[in-house]
DRENDO-1510 file (C-alpha; in Angstrom, 1 decimal, always signed):
<recs>
REC; n; res; u; v; w
REC; 1; MET; +32.7; +96.0; -21.0 .
REC; 2; GLY; +34.5; +97.4; -24.1 .
REC; 3; GLN; +35.6; +95.7; -27.3 .
REC; 4; GLY; +38.7; +94.5; -25.6 .
REC; 5; GLN; +42.3; +95.8; -25.1 .
REC; 6; ARG; +44.9; +93.4; -26.6 .
REC; 7; ILE; +47.6; +92.5; -24.1 .
REC; 8; ARG; +50.3; +89.8; -24.0 .
REC; 9; ALA; +49.9; +86.8; -21.7 .
REC; 10; GLU; +52.9; +88.0; -19.6 .
REC; 11; ASP; +51.1; +91.3; -19.0 .
REC; 12; TRP; +48.0; +89.9; -17.3 .
REC; 13; PRO; +49.5; +89.3; -13.8 .
REC; 14; ALA; +49.8; +93.1; -13.5 .
REC; 15; LEU; +45.9; +93.2; -13.4 .
REC; 16; LEU; +46.0; +91.5; -10.1 .
REC; 17; ALA; +46.1; +93.1; -6.6 .
REC; 18; PRO; +45.7; +91.8; -3.0 .
REC; 19; GLY; +42.1; +91.3; -2.0 .
REC; 20; MET; +40.8; +90.5; -5.5 .
REC; 21; ARG; +38.5; +87.7; -6.3 .
REC; 22; VAL; +39.3; +86.0; -9.6 .
REC; 23; PHE; +37.2; +83.3; -11.4 .
REC; 24; LEU; +39.1; +81.0; -13.7 .
REC; 25; HIS; +37.7; +78.8; -16.5 .
REC; 26; GLY; +38.1; +75.2; -15.5 .
REC; 27; SER; +37.9; +71.7; -17.1 .
REC; 28; ALA; +39.6; +71.4; -20.5 .
REC; 29; SER; +39.2; +75.2; -20.9 .
REC; 30; GLU; +41.7; +76.2; -18.2 .
REC; 31; PRO; +43.7; +79.0; -19.7 .
REC; 32; LEU; +47.1; +77.3; -19.6 .
REC; 33; ALA; +49.1; +80.1; -21.2 .
REC; 34; LEU; +47.8; +82.6; -18.6 .
REC; 35; ARG; +48.6; +80.1; -15.9 .
REC; 36; ASP; +52.2; +79.8; -17.1 .
REC; 37; ALA; +52.5; +83.6; -17.2 .
REC; 38; LEU; +51.2; +83.9; -13.6 .
REC; 39; GLU; +53.6; +81.2; -12.4 .
REC; 40; ALA; +56.4; +83.2; -13.8 .
REC; 41; ALA; +55.2; +86.3; -11.9 .
REC; 42; ALA; +53.9; +84.4; -8.8 .
REC; 43; GLU; +54.3; +87.4; -6.5 .
REC; 44; LYS; +51.3; +89.0; -8.3 .
REC; 45; ALA; +49.1; +86.3; -6.8 .
REC; 46; SER; +49.7; +87.6; -3.3 .
REC; 47; GLY; +46.4; +88.1; -1.5 .
REC; 48; VAL; +44.3; +86.9; -4.4 .
REC; 49; ASP; +41.4; +84.4; -4.1 .
REC; 50; PHE; +41.2; +82.2; -7.2 .
REC; 51; THR; +37.9; +80.4; -7.8 .
REC; 52; ILE; +37.9; +77.5; -10.3 .
REC; 53; GLY; +35.4; +74.8; -11.1 .
REC; 54; ILE; +37.7; +71.8; -10.8 .
REC; 55; VAL; +37.3; +68.5; -12.7 .
REC; 56; PRO; +39.3; +65.9; -10.8 .
REC; 57; GLY; +42.0; +64.4; -12.9 .
REC; 58; VAL; +41.9; +67.4; -15.3 .
REC; 59; ASN; +42.5; +70.5; -13.2 .
REC; 60; GLU; +45.4; +69.7; -10.9 .
REC; 61; TYR; +47.2; +73.0; -10.5 .
REC; 62; ASP; +47.4; +74.6; -7.1 .
REC; 63; TYR; +46.9; +78.3; -7.5 .
REC; 64; ALA; +47.0; +78.8; -3.7 .
REC; 65; ALA; +50.7; +77.7; -3.8 .
REC; 66; LEU; +51.7; +80.7; -5.9 .
REC; 67; ALA; +52.1; +82.9; -2.9 .
REC; 68; PRO; +52.0; +82.4; +0.9 .
REC; 69; ASP; +48.8; +84.4; +1.2 .
REC; 70; ALA; +47.0; +83.3; -2.0 .
REC; 71; CYS; +43.8; +81.4; -1.6 .
REC; 72; MET; +41.9; +79.0; -3.8 .
REC; 73; THR; +38.1; +78.4; -3.6 .
REC; 74; THR; +36.8; +75.1; -5.0 .
REC; 75; GLY; +34.2; +72.4; -4.5 .
REC; 76; PHE; +36.9; +69.6; -4.7 .
REC; 77; VAL; +40.0; +68.8; -2.8 .
REC; 78; THR; +42.2; +66.6; -5.0 .
REC; 79; PRO; +45.6; +65.1; -4.0 .
REC; 80; SER; +47.5; +67.9; -5.8 .
REC; 81; LEU; +45.9; +70.4; -3.4 .
REC; 82; ARG; +46.8; +68.5; -0.3 .
REC; 83; GLN; +49.6; +70.7; +0.9 .
REC; 84; SER; +47.7; +74.0; +0.5 .
REC; 85; PHE; +44.6; +72.4; +2.0 .
REC; 86; ALA; +46.5; +71.4; +5.1 .
REC; 87; ALA; +47.9; +74.9; +5.4 .
REC; 88; GLY; +44.3; +76.4; +5.3 .
REC; 89; ARG; +44.7; +78.1; +1.9 .
REC; 90; ILE; +42.1; +76.0; +0.1 .
REC; 91; ARG; +38.7; +77.3; +0.7 .
REC; 92; PHE; +36.8; +74.0; +0.2 .
REC; 93; LEU; +33.0; +74.3; -0.2 .
REC; 94; PRO; +31.4; +70.9; +0.5 .
REC; 95; LEU; +28.6; +71.6; -2.0 .
REC; 96; ASN; +27.0; +69.5; -4.8 .
REC; 97; TYR; +27.3; +70.9; -8.3 .
REC; 98; THR; +24.1; +72.9; -8.2 .
REC; 99; GLY; +25.1; +74.2; -4.8 .
REC; 100; PHE; +28.4; +75.5; -6.2 .
REC; 101; HIS; +26.5; +77.2; -9.0 .
REC; 102; ASP; +24.1; +78.8; -6.5 .
REC; 103; TYR; +27.0; +79.9; -4.4 .
REC; 104; LEU; +28.6; +81.7; -7.4 .
REC; 105; ALA; +25.2; +83.3; -8.1 .
REC; 106; ALA; +24.9; +84.7; -4.6 .
REC; 107; ALA; +28.6; +85.6; -3.9 .
REC; 108; PRO; +30.0; +89.1; -4.4 .
REC; 109; PRO; +30.9; +90.0; -7.9 .
REC; 110; PHE; +34.3; +88.8; -9.2 .
REC; 111; ASP; +36.9; +91.5; -9.8 .
REC; 112; LEU; +38.2; +89.5; -12.8 .
REC; 113; VAL; +36.7; +86.6; -14.8 .
REC; 114; VAL; +39.3; +84.8; -16.9 .
REC; 115; LEU; +38.0; +82.6; -19.7 .
REC; 116; GLN; +39.4; +80.7; -22.7 .
REC; 117; VAL; +37.2; +81.1; -25.7 .
REC; 118; ALA; +37.2; +80.7; -29.5 .
REC; 119; PRO; +38.2; +83.9; -31.5 .
REC; 120; PRO; +35.3; +86.1; -32.6 .
REC; 121; ASP; +33.1; +84.8; -35.4 .
REC; 122; ALA; +31.7; +87.1; -38.2 .
REC; 123; GLU; +29.2; +88.6; -35.7 .
REC; 124; GLY; +31.8; +89.1; -32.9 .
REC; 125; ARG; +30.7; +86.2; -30.7 .
REC; 126; MET; +33.3; +84.2; -28.9 .
REC; 127; SER; +32.2; +80.6; -28.2 .
REC; 128; LEU; +32.8; +79.4; -24.6 .
REC; 129; GLY; +33.7; +76.0; -26.2 .
REC; 130; PRO; +33.6; +72.8; -24.2 .
REC; 131; SER; +33.2; +74.3; -20.7 .
REC; 132; THR; +29.9; +76.1; -19.9 .
REC; 133; ASP; +29.0; +75.0; -16.4 .
REC; 134; PHE; +29.7; +78.2; -14.5 .
REC; 135; PRO; +30.6; +81.1; -16.8 .
REC; 136; SER; +27.0; +82.2; -17.4 .
REC; 137; VAL; +26.4; +82.8; -13.7 .
REC; 138; VAL; +29.6; +84.8; -13.1 .
REC; 139; LEU; +29.8; +86.9; -16.3 .
REC; 140; PRO; +26.7; +89.1; -15.7 .
REC; 141; ARG; +28.3; +90.5; -12.5 .
REC; 142; ALA; +32.0; +90.5; -13.5 .
REC; 143; ARG; +33.7; +93.8; -12.9 .
REC; 144; ARG; +36.2; +92.9; -15.7 .
REC; 145; VAL; +36.7; +90.1; -18.1 .
REC; 146; LEU; +39.9; +88.7; -19.6 .
REC; 147; ALA; +39.4; +86.4; -22.6 .
REC; 148; GLN; +42.2; +84.1; -23.9 .
REC; 149; LEU; +41.4; +83.7; -27.6 .
REC; 150; ASN; +42.4; +80.2; -28.9 .
REC; 151; GLU; +41.7; +78.8; -32.3 .
REC; 152; ALA; +41.8; +75.3; -30.8 .
REC; 153; VAL; +38.6; +76.0; -28.9 .
REC; 154; PRO; +35.7; +74.5; -30.9 .
REC; 155; ARG; +32.9; +76.9; -31.9 .
REC; 156; ILE; +29.9; +75.1; -30.4 .
REC; 157; PRO; +26.8; +75.7; -32.6 .
REC; 158; ASP; +24.4; +75.3; -29.6 .
REC; 159; GLY; +26.4; +76.8; -26.8 .
REC; 160; PRO; +26.8; +80.1; -25.0 .
REC; 161; CYS; +29.1; +82.8; -26.3 .
REC; 162; LEU; +31.0; +85.8; -24.9 .
REC; 163; ALA; +30.0; +89.0; -26.5 .
REC; 164; SER; +32.9; +91.2; -25.4 .
REC; 165; ALA; +35.7; +91.4; -23.0 .
REC; 166; ASP; +37.9; +94.1; -21.4 .
REC; 167; PHE; +41.2; +92.4; -22.2 .
REC; 168; LEU; +42.1; +89.9; -25.0 .
REC; 169; VAL; +45.1; +87.6; -25.1 .
REC; 170; GLU; +45.9; +85.4; -28.1 .
REC; 171; GLU; +47.0; +81.8; -27.7 .
REC; 172; THR; +47.5; +78.8; -30.1 .
REC; 173; ARG; +48.0; +75.9; -27.7 .
REC; 174; ALA; +45.9; +72.7; -28.2 .
REC; 175; LEU; +43.4; +71.8; -25.6 .
REC; 176; PRO; +44.7; +69.2; -23.1 .
REC; 177; GLU; +43.8; +65.7; -24.1 .
REC; 178; PHE; +42.6; +62.9; -21.7 .
REC; 179; PRO; +42.4; +59.6; -23.6 .
REC; 180; GLU; +40.4; +56.8; -22.0 .
REC; 181; ALA; +42.4; +53.7; -21.0 .
REC; 182; ALA; +41.1; +50.3; -21.9 .
REC; 183; PRO; +39.2; +48.7; -19.0 .
REC; 184; ASP; +40.8; +45.9; -16.9 .
REC; 185; ALA; +39.0; +42.6; -16.2 .
REC; 186; THR; +37.3; +43.9; -13.0 .
REC; 187; GLN; +36.1; +47.0; -14.7 .
REC; 188; THR; +34.8; +45.0; -17.7 .
REC; 189; ALA; +32.9; +42.7; -15.3 .
REC; 190; ILE; +31.3; +45.6; -13.5 .
REC; 191; ALA; +30.4; +47.2; -16.9 .
REC; 192; ARG; +28.6; +44.1; -18.1 .
REC; 193; HIS; +26.5; +43.9; -15.0 .
REC; 194; ALA; +25.6; +47.6; -15.2 .
REC; 195; ALA; +24.8; +47.4; -18.9 .
REC; 196; SER; +22.2; +44.8; -18.2 .
REC; 197; LEU; +20.3; +47.4; -16.2 .
REC; 198; ILE; +20.1; +49.9; -19.2 .
REC; 199; ARG; +17.3; +49.7; -21.7 .
REC; 200; ASP; +16.9; +51.0; -25.2 .
REC; 201; GLY; +15.6; +54.6; -25.0 .
REC; 202; ASP; +17.1; +55.4; -21.6 .
REC; 203; CYS; +18.7; +58.8; -21.1 .
REC; 204; LEU; +22.1; +58.4; -19.5 .
REC; 205; GLN; +24.3; +60.5; -17.2 .
REC; 206; ILE; +27.9; +59.6; -16.5 .
REC; 207; GLY; +30.5; +60.7; -14.0 .
REC; 208; ILE; +34.2; +60.8; -14.8 .
REC; 209; GLY; +36.1; +57.6; -14.4 .
REC; 210; LYS; +37.2; +54.4; -16.0 .
REC; 211; ILE; +34.2; +52.4; -14.8 .
REC; 212; GLN; +31.7; +54.8; -16.3 .
REC; 213; SER; +33.5; +54.7; -19.6 .
REC; 214; ALA; +33.7; +50.9; -19.5 .
REC; 215; ILE; +29.9; +50.8; -19.0 .
REC; 216; LEU; +29.3; +53.0; -22.0 .
REC; 217; GLY; +31.6; +50.7; -24.0 .
REC; 218; GLN; +29.1; +47.8; -23.4 .
REC; 219; LEU; +26.2; +49.7; -24.9 .
REC; 220; LYS; +27.0; +49.9; -28.6 .
REC; 221; GLY; +24.3; +47.3; -29.3 .
REC; 222; HIS; +21.6; +49.5; -27.7 .
REC; 223; ARG; +19.5; +51.9; -29.6 .
REC; 224; ARG; +17.7; +55.3; -29.1 .
REC; 225; LEU; +19.8; +56.1; -26.0 .
REC; 226; GLY; +19.8; +59.7; -24.9 .
REC; 227; PHE; +22.4; +61.8; -23.0 .
REC; 228; HIS; +22.0; +64.5; -20.4 .
REC; 229; SER; +25.0; +65.0; -18.1 .
REC; 230; GLY; +27.5; +67.4; -16.7 .
REC; 231; LEU; +30.3; +65.7; -18.6 .
REC; 232; MET; +30.8; +64.3; -22.1 .
REC; 233; THR; +33.7; +62.0; -23.0 .
REC; 234; ASP; +35.1; +60.1; -26.0 .
REC; 235; ALA; +33.0; +57.1; -24.9 .
REC; 236; VAL; +29.8; +59.1; -25.5 .
REC; 237; LEU; +31.1; +60.1; -29.0 .
REC; 238; ASP; +31.7; +56.4; -29.7 .
REC; 239; LEU; +28.1; +55.6; -28.9 .
REC; 240; MET; +26.8; +58.4; -31.0 .
REC; 241; GLU; +28.9; +57.3; -34.0 .
REC; 242; ALA; +27.9; +53.7; -33.5 .
REC; 243; GLY; +24.2; +54.6; -33.8 .
REC; 244; ALA; +23.4; +53.7; -30.3 .
REC; 245; MET; +22.8; +57.2; -28.9 .
REC; 246; SER; +20.4; +59.2; -31.1 .
REC; 247; GLY; +18.4; +61.0; -28.4 .
REC; 248; GLU; +15.2; +60.3; -30.4 .
REC; 249; ALA; +13.4; +58.9; -27.3 .
REC; 250; LYS; +14.2; +61.8; -24.9 .
REC; 251; SER; +11.2; +63.5; -23.3 .
REC; 252; ARG; +13.2; +66.7; -23.0 .
REC; 253; ASP; +15.7; +68.1; -25.6 .
REC; 254; ARG; +14.7; +65.3; -28.1 .
REC; 255; GLY; +17.5; +64.6; -30.5 .
REC; 256; LEU; +20.1; +66.5; -28.5 .
REC; 257; ALA; +22.9; +65.4; -26.2 .
REC; 258; VAL; +23.0; +67.9; -23.4 .
REC; 259; THR; +26.2; +68.5; -21.4 .
REC; 260; GLY; +28.1; +71.3; -19.6 .
REC; 261; LEU; +31.6; +70.0; -20.2 .
REC; 262; ALA; +33.5; +67.9; -22.7 .
REC; 263; VAL; +36.8; +66.3; -21.7 .
REC; 264; GLY; +38.6; +63.9; -24.0 .
REC; 265; THR; +40.8; +63.8; -27.0 .
REC; 266; ARG; +41.2; +66.1; -30.0 .
REC; 267; ARG; +38.8; +63.8; -31.9 .
REC; 268; LEU; +36.1; +64.7; -29.4 .
REC; 269; TYR; +36.8; +68.4; -29.5 .
REC; 270; GLN; +36.7; +68.5; -33.2 .
REC; 271; ALA; +33.5; +66.5; -33.4 .
REC; 272; LEU; +31.6; +68.9; -31.2 .
REC; 273; VAL; +31.2; +71.4; -34.1 .
REC; 274; ARG; +29.1; +68.9; -36.1 .
REC; 275; LEU; +27.3; +66.8; -33.4 .
REC; 276; PRO; +23.8; +67.5; -32.1 .
REC; 277; VAL; +25.2; +68.6; -28.7 .
REC; 278; ALA; +23.8; +71.4; -26.6 .
REC; 279; PHE; +26.1; +73.0; -24.0 .
REC; 280; ARG; +24.3; +74.4; -20.9 .
REC; 281; ASP; +25.2; +75.7; -17.5 .
REC; 282; ALA; +25.2; +73.6; -14.3 .
REC; 283; ARG; +21.7; +74.6; -13.2 .
REC; 284; TYR; +20.3; +73.1; -16.4 .
REC; 285; THR; +22.6; +70.0; -16.5 .
REC; 286; HIS; +22.2; +69.1; -12.8 .
REC; 287; GLY; +19.0; +70.8; -11.7 .
REC; 288; ALA; +16.4; +68.6; -10.1 .
REC; 289; ASP; +13.5; +70.3; -11.9 .
REC; 290; ILE; +15.1; +69.6; -15.2 .
REC; 291; LEU; +16.1; +66.0; -14.4 .
REC; 292; ALA; +12.6; +65.2; -13.1 .
REC; 293; GLY; +11.3; +66.0; -16.6 .
REC; 294; ILE; +13.5; +63.5; -18.3 .
REC; 295; ASP; +11.8; +60.1; -18.5 .
REC; 296; ASN; +13.9; +57.0; -17.9 .
REC; 297; PHE; +16.8; +59.1; -16.7 .
REC; 298; VAL; +19.7; +56.8; -15.6 .
REC; 299; SER; +22.6; +58.2; -13.6 .
REC; 300; ILE; +25.8; +56.2; -13.6 .
REC; 301; ASN; +28.4; +57.1; -11.0 .
REC; 302; SER; +31.0; +55.5; -8.8 .
REC; 303; ALA; +32.0; +55.6; -5.2 .
REC; 304; ILE; +35.0; +54.9; -3.0 .
REC; 305; GLU; +32.9; +52.7; -0.6 .
REC; 306; ILE; +29.4; +51.9; +0.5 .
REC; 307; ASP; +28.1; +50.5; +3.8 .
REC; 308; LEU; +25.4; +48.0; +4.5 .
REC; 309; PHE; +22.8; +50.8; +5.0 .
REC; 310; GLY; +23.5; +51.9; +1.4 .
REC; 311; GLN; +25.3; +55.1; +2.4 .
REC; 312; CYS; +27.9; +56.0; -0.2 .
REC; 313; ASN; +31.2; +57.8; +0.3 .
REC; 314; ALA; +32.6; +59.2; -2.9 .
REC; 315; GLU; +35.0; +61.8; -1.6 .
REC; 316; MET; +37.1; +60.6; +1.4 .
REC; 317; LEU; +39.9; +58.0; +1.6 .
REC; 318; GLY; +41.5; +56.9; +4.8 .
REC; 319; GLY; +39.9; +59.8; +6.6 .
REC; 320; ARG; +41.2; +62.4; +4.1 .
REC; 321; GLN; +39.3; +64.5; +1.6 .
REC; 322; VAL; +40.4; +63.4; -1.9 .
REC; 323; SER; +37.5; +64.7; -4.0 .
REC; 324; GLY; +34.2; +66.4; -3.5 .
REC; 325; THR; +30.4; +65.9; -3.7 .
REC; 326; GLY; +30.3; +67.1; -7.3 .
REC; 327; GLY; +27.2; +66.0; -9.2 .
REC; 328; PHE; +26.7; +62.7; -7.3 .
REC; 329; ALA; +23.8; +63.7; -5.2 .
REC; 330; ASP; +22.2; +65.9; -7.9 .
REC; 331; PHE; +22.0; +63.1; -10.4 .
REC; 332; VAL; +21.1; +60.3; -7.9 .
REC; 333; ARG; +18.2; +62.4; -6.7 .
REC; 334; GLY; +17.3; +63.5; -10.2 .
REC; 335; ALA; +17.0; +59.8; -11.2 .
REC; 336; ARG; +14.7; +59.3; -8.2 .
REC; 337; LEU; +12.4; +62.0; -9.5 .
REC; 338; SER; +12.4; +60.9; -13.1 .
REC; 339; ARG; +9.5; +58.7; -14.4 .
REC; 340; GLY; +11.2; +55.3; -15.0 .
REC; 341; GLY; +14.5; +56.7; -13.7 .
REC; 342; ARG; +17.2; +54.7; -12.0 .
REC; 343; SER; +20.6; +55.4; -10.4 .
REC; 344; ILE; +23.6; +53.1; -10.7 .
REC; 345; VAL; +26.5; +53.3; -8.3 .
REC; 346; ALA; +29.3; +51.1; -9.7 .
REC; 347; LEU; +32.5; +50.2; -7.8 .
REC; 348; PRO; +35.0; +47.4; -7.4 .
REC; 349; ALA; +34.2; +45.0; -4.6 .
REC; 350; SER; +37.7; +45.4; -3.0 .
REC; 351; ALA; +40.6; +47.8; -2.9 .
REC; 352; ALA; +44.4; +47.7; -2.1 .
REC; 353; GLY; +45.0; +44.6; -4.2 .
REC; 354; GLY; +42.1; +42.8; -2.6 .
REC; 355; ARG; +43.1; +43.5; +1.0 .
REC; 356; HIS; +40.1; +45.7; +1.9 .
REC; 357; SER; +36.4; +45.5; +1.1 .
REC; 358; ARG; +34.8; +48.5; -0.5 .
REC; 359; ILE; +31.5; +47.3; +0.9 .
REC; 360; ARG; +31.7; +48.1; +4.6 .
REC; 361; ALA; +29.5; +47.1; +7.5 .
REC; 362; ARG; +29.5; +50.8; +8.5 .
REC; 363; LEU; +31.4; +53.8; +7.3 .
REC; 364; ASP; +34.2; +54.9; +9.6 .
REC; 365; ALA; +33.4; +57.6; +12.1 .
REC; 366; GLY; +34.3; +60.9; +10.5 .
REC; 367; THR; +33.7; +59.7; +7.0 .
REC; 368; VAL; +31.2; +61.9; +5.1 .
REC; 369; VAL; +28.1; +60.5; +3.4 .
REC; 370; THR; +28.0; +61.7; -0.3 .
REC; 371; GLY; +24.9; +59.7; -1.1 .
REC; 372; SER; +22.3; +59.0; +1.5 .
REC; 373; ARG; +20.8; +55.5; +2.0 .
REC; 374; SER; +17.4; +56.7; +1.1 .
REC; 375; ASP; +18.6; +57.7; -2.4 .
REC; 376; THR; +20.8; +54.7; -3.2 .
REC; 377; ASP; +19.1; +52.5; -5.8 .
REC; 378; LEU; +21.2; +50.0; -7.8 .
REC; 379; VAL; +24.7; +49.1; -6.6 .
REC; 380; VAL; +27.0; +47.1; -9.0 .
REC; 381; THR; +30.3; +45.3; -8.4 .
REC; 382; GLU; +32.0; +42.7; -10.5 .
REC; 383; TYR; +30.0; +40.1; -8.5 .
REC; 384; GLY; +26.6; +41.3; -9.5 .
REC; 385; VAL; +23.8; +43.8; -8.8 .
REC; 386; ALA; +22.1; +44.8; -5.5 .
REC; 387; ALA; +18.8; +46.4; -6.3 .
REC; 388; LEU; +17.9; +48.2; -3.0 .
REC; 389; ARG; +14.8; +50.1; -3.9 .
REC; 390; GLY; +11.9; +48.9; -1.8 .
REC; 391; LEU; +14.0; +46.6; +0.4 .
REC; 392; SER; +13.9; +46.5; +4.2 .
REC; 393; LEU; +17.0; +47.3; +6.3 .
REC; 394; ASP; +18.0; +43.6; +6.6 .
REC; 395; GLN; +17.2; +42.9; +2.9 .
REC; 396; ARG; +19.4; +45.7; +1.8 .
REC; 397; ALA; +22.3; +44.5; +3.9 .
REC; 398; ALA; +21.9; +40.9; +2.6 .
REC; 399; SER; +21.8; +42.2; -1.0 .
REC; 400; LEU; +25.0; +44.2; -0.6 .
REC; 401; ILE; +26.8; +41.4; +1.2 .
REC; 402; ALA; +26.0; +39.1; -1.8 .
REC; 403; ILE; +27.9; +41.4; -4.2 .
REC; 404; ALA; +30.9; +41.9; -1.9 .
REC; 405; ALA; +34.1; +40.0; -2.6 .
REC; 406; PRO; +33.6; +36.4; -1.4 .
REC; 407; GLU; +36.4; +36.4; +1.1 .
REC; 408; PHE; +34.7; +39.3; +3.0 .
REC; 409; ARG; +31.1; +38.1; +3.0 .
REC; 410; ALA; +31.3; +36.1; +6.2 .
REC; 411; GLY; +32.9; +38.9; +8.1 .
REC; 412; LEU; +30.4; +41.4; +6.9 .
REC; 413; GLN; +27.5; +39.2; +7.9 .
REC; 414; ALA; +29.0; +38.7; +11.4 .
REC; 415; GLU; +29.5; +42.5; +11.8 .
REC; 416; TRP; +25.9; +43.1; +10.6 .
REC; 417; ASP; +24.5; +40.5; +12.9 .
REC; 418; ALA; +26.3; +42.0; +15.9 .
REC; 419; PHE; +25.2; +45.5; +15.0 .
REC; 420; ARG; +21.6; +44.5; +14.2 .
REC; 421; ALA; +21.3; +42.9; +17.7 .
REC; 422; SER; +22.2; +46.2; +19.3 .
REC; 423; LEU; +19.5; +48.2; +17.5 .
</recs>
């Protein structure tokens, strides 16, 4: 790669041609100016396969919709991709986060890698900013690199940098902000139960979602908490500033909060340049060998529903794919391997205004299992905690029924009894 040819945003679609594979920076680093320019010249997307590491709720743009023969490769199918998915233009890979990383490592080189980075520092290094999950695995084999330089991208002191690029585009747009909403009564009740399971000195991982943020909001009285996750939010910043999360008890990366992505408000992005935060790729943030070496690692994730076996569905709703595996299985299994580790799956007991139970006797036929029953550990609803580790088949069912919404418990018990008699 050379030092970089300066081009305008509206010029970059001319770099595309049918049959090309293009990797796009995801999360809060999605290059929005380049996206807008491509939308204005949508015909240039014809025959191009766009690969992007989606964060649900953050990256909602459908690149496959730009042209009838465009394609998009991703590990998530969000509602915004529904039309292209139905048309067969979303190449959905049902992989966990480390699996998607390994897919990128083994796939053919990308013809073009498009990243948003901070402008070069005095030594010419361009910080990758708050999104470092996959760039390190695609850059070494990229045929060409296009870097969107943006002063709004924080220069992360302990994070990877881009040394050079073939093409450079300047941009001044602020990073997109995703403020966290205040939890409702149900989410607060769930958070209080989950917080009771977390001890001083634990190292936490969180998935994206209101419940996970609400749980962190209940931990400001804790001390010496650590952080190792694929995602950092404003709720994590709150704990650090409250003195609850120092990382001093971590058995790995002591004193550092480790993440691959930061998604939040401008306050969070600006704080990243002064906080003891290390940005790493997905193999480090999600890898089982790394997580196993973190004592008292506690994963905190959510699910759409769970059955009385303890099987978790975190990606299908009404028989439709609405998300992906993501880091769910990586972190639940990592917590299993950690000395003193625990995994928490937190979800409301009911859905659709209380008309449906999220704790099911059995998952519907055709519904995928995101988390296996053998991995499920602690399940939390607003009605309490079901600690499944070490319980028998019947004890697990009884524990889960006990934290279902009261109006569904008798029906769940009757379904379980009928099913149990048939085994």
